[in-house]
Every structure is written in C-alpha cells, then in structure tokens.
C-alpha angles and dihedrals in degrees: 000000000000119000120205117223122234117249120182090210089058095044095129091051092049095051123082118259093246091054091050090052090049091054091048090053091052092055091063097065091043090052091050091050091050092050090048092052093048093044092053094055122103119241127235116249115186120222112186120206116254121254095213137036115285104221123188121245111296122243118250102249091194092065126089118292114282118259124219091255091054092049093049093046092051092046090053089051102043107021112126091223091056092047092051091049090049091053089052088054089051090051090049090052090051091049091048089052091048094049090050094057120102117240115260122247120246121240118201127189131177134167138193124202114205121225097206129081122259097034133103130220113275125219140180125204122188134180117194137173132203100236094178090065088071092060098072096028095097091052091049091050091051089048091051091049091051090047090054090049089051093054093045091052090046088053090052091050090049091050090051093049091048091050092050093045092048090051091051092048090048093054092041093053093049091049093046093048089054092048093047091055092048095047092045090052091046092048090052091050093048091047088058090048091050091050091050091049090050091052091046090051091054089055091044091242093128134026123257091249091060092050093046091049090052091051090049092051090051094050091048091051092047092050092048090050092049092048091050091049090053091049091048091050091052092048092048092049090051090050090050089055092050091050095044093239131154111262112263096031109148114230128195112205126196122224110280124229116264111259115238129213117270111248112245093233089058090054093047094048092045091054091050092053096033097116092048102050111022107099098216091054090046088050091052089048090052090047090053091050089050092052091047089057091046088054090049091050090050090053091051091048091062090078116096117283108247126198120183124186147154127236135203122188149157128212127215090269090064092250113145122214135185126199151159124249126204127185123184126181112222108221098216104128108016113019089170088279092138093055091046091056092048095049092046093050091047091052091052090050092052090048091055091045093054093048091048093047090051091049091047091051093055092044093048092050091052092047095048092045090056092044092050092051091053094042093051090053090051091047091051090053091046092050090050090052090047092051091049092050091047090054090048090048092052091050091046091051092051089047091050092053089050091048095246098111125054121232095243090054091050091049090051092054091046091052092050091049093050092050091049091046091054092046091051093049091048090050091048090051089052090050090051092050091051090045092053092046091051091049090049092050095051094039102243133123116268089217106047102002094239117153118271096256093049094047097050112015 
C-alpha cells in the first residue's frame, strides 16, 4: 500500500472532490458579502477651495431703485449669517441621520494551517452584534431630533435678525444720502460766502471778525459733510455685506415707509407669549430637550455592554462545530459615570442659560420701551426747533434778496439750521435703531408689526 504525503501547496489535490466543491460554494456568499460592503460605501468627491472671492450675482444698477422688501429678500438669500446658519442646519440633519443608524454587526474570521500530514486547515467564523447599543438608541434619536429643531429655530432667529438689520441699514443709508446731499450743498454755498467775505475784507467792507466767522462756518460745514460721507460709506459697505454684493457696487434705494409706533397692547401680548414664539428662546428650549435626552442616554449607557453572536468553525480533524458567543463588560471602574456627570452638568448650564435669556429679554424690553419714550420726546423737540429754524431761514433768505438782511447773518442762520438738521436726523436714526431692536426682542416686524412667523414664513 502506498501512502501519499501531505503537501500544503497541493492542498486542493489532496482533498476529496466533494470537499473542494463545498469550499467553492462557500466562496460565493463571502464574495456577495464583500460586494455588498463595498457597494454600500460612499465615494470621495473632492471640492477644492476657491482662489478668489465668490460674490453673489450683482444687482442691475440700471433698474428701478430697490424697495425695502427687495433689500430684505436679497439679504435673507445671500447674507453670510444666514448661509452659516443654514450650514449648521445641514450638519444637524447629517447628525440626526447618523444617530438614527443601527450599529453594524461584527464579523470575525480566523484560520489555522496544520504542519503535519493528514490534517486539514482549521477555521473559525463568528458574527456578533452589540445588543446593548439598542438600549440608548431611542434617547439618542430624540436628542438628534431636538438638536435639529434647535438649529432650524436658530436659523429662523438669524433670518429675523438679518431682516431687521437690513431694514435698519436701508433706512439709515437713505437718510444719510439725503443728509450728505444737503451738507455738500450747504458747504458749497458757505464756501462762496467765505470767499465773498474774504474779498470784502480786502476792500475793508467788512471787519476781520466777520470774515473769520465765515471761514469757520465753511470749515465746520465741510467737516460735517466729510464725517457724514464716511458714515454713509460705512453703512453702505455693511449693506453690501448683508446683500452679498461685490464691494463698490452702486445701489439706488427708494424712499422707505415711515415706521409707526408699536401699540402697547402688542408689546404686552408679545411679552406674555415670548417664550412660545421667539425663535432664539425656542431654540434654547430645544437645546435643553436635546441635552436632557443626552443625559438620559448616558444613564442608560451605564448598564453593561452586551455582545451576542454565533460561531461556526472547523478543527484540523475536519470536525465542524457551531456555537453561541456572549461578551459582557463588567462596570467596575468606569460605568460611564464620567459621561453622566458631564451631561448632567451641561443640562444644568443650559437650564440657567434659558432662564437668564428669558429674564434678559423682559428686562431689555422694559429698558428699550422707556428709552424710546424719552427719545421720541427729544426728537419731537428737535423737530420743532428744526422747523422754527427753517422758517427763520426762509424769512432771512427773502430778506437777503430784498437787501434787508446781511450775508453774514444769513450764513449764521444757515449754519444753525444745518447743525439742527443733522442733530434731528441722528436722533431719528437712534429712534429707528431702538425701534428695530424692540421689534426684534418681542418678535414682530419693524414695518407692519406682524408676528415673526407671519412676516417671514
């Protein structure tokens, strides 16, 4: 009798035909599993960073002047703050999707190749699953959903703030453009007066004090005009940023509607419902609910980690076995106690933040309401003074044409009127800023006092 020796290189030749067929059949499911794993993977798509600024589409400057609604709509579409808030919503959606996925099972495989004749390669295949991961999964899903709600409400609050800020910038730019034209015209006029006074001084027709006063009035008007131009440039650049426009884009703005006072009953009702309709407070509430679920998930995660699986193997004697595997983590040293302490402390911090934000909102509304009342009284007095100076200026100009009023006296009244006009416009701008801030705090439109959801759905 002749015995054949075992050679690992000739393993397929040494095995029976039926055993070779059995191995070939096992390769098919493994190949399918490999294809399934590869097919379910996401592919990499490169996105290189730009080398130049990416401006939004420019506005046609030849078209009609922009209205306040057009400015607000474009700001809501192209504002950098809105885009950043939208990206945070996208990240929250991705996190919500990730937290909703089931944990993957674990596949283990090992093999032993004998070095003696008459034996076959041994293998062990195991498939296990972390059952304990399903315990805190509902809490994590609720937390992810609350996190998404928080970011969506934060986006709504950002949109509202951008809309209010764009409205304030719109009105400010229109007011400053009007003032710049008036001060430039007045500076040109007073320059001519100063030149005439200088010529009159050379001929001894006026005293030196009169000529020096005319020069001083001209310099004051020129400085006021330059300061207003700088302020207008800054306000226009800020509006360009809000609209996502290229720096230097020329904008023509139509006259805005006059803002009206907020009825007191609207303020009172808005304060009562403040925590139920203001997006930033709703976002904080959603953030607190998210953290509460994170704390709950941390408590559930303190239970032992449990893995259950099945095994299938073959030893070197070609004996097949099947079994059950069980793995339990013993929580002696960790027990997730550190994460529990962190999540609990974070929840307490969010609770304090919400309470403080609510208190600050009520306090700010009361403060701005009192400030607005005082500012409106000051504006009424300033407008009355402006009207009186305007009447005096008109009379002085008629008197100058008739030869009854001297040019230095007319220039003095013009200078006083211009200073009062600038002061009134500044005060009105401050009233508008406080008005917009109050509307933002109570969650109503600064234009028509609709609620935040009705104004910008």
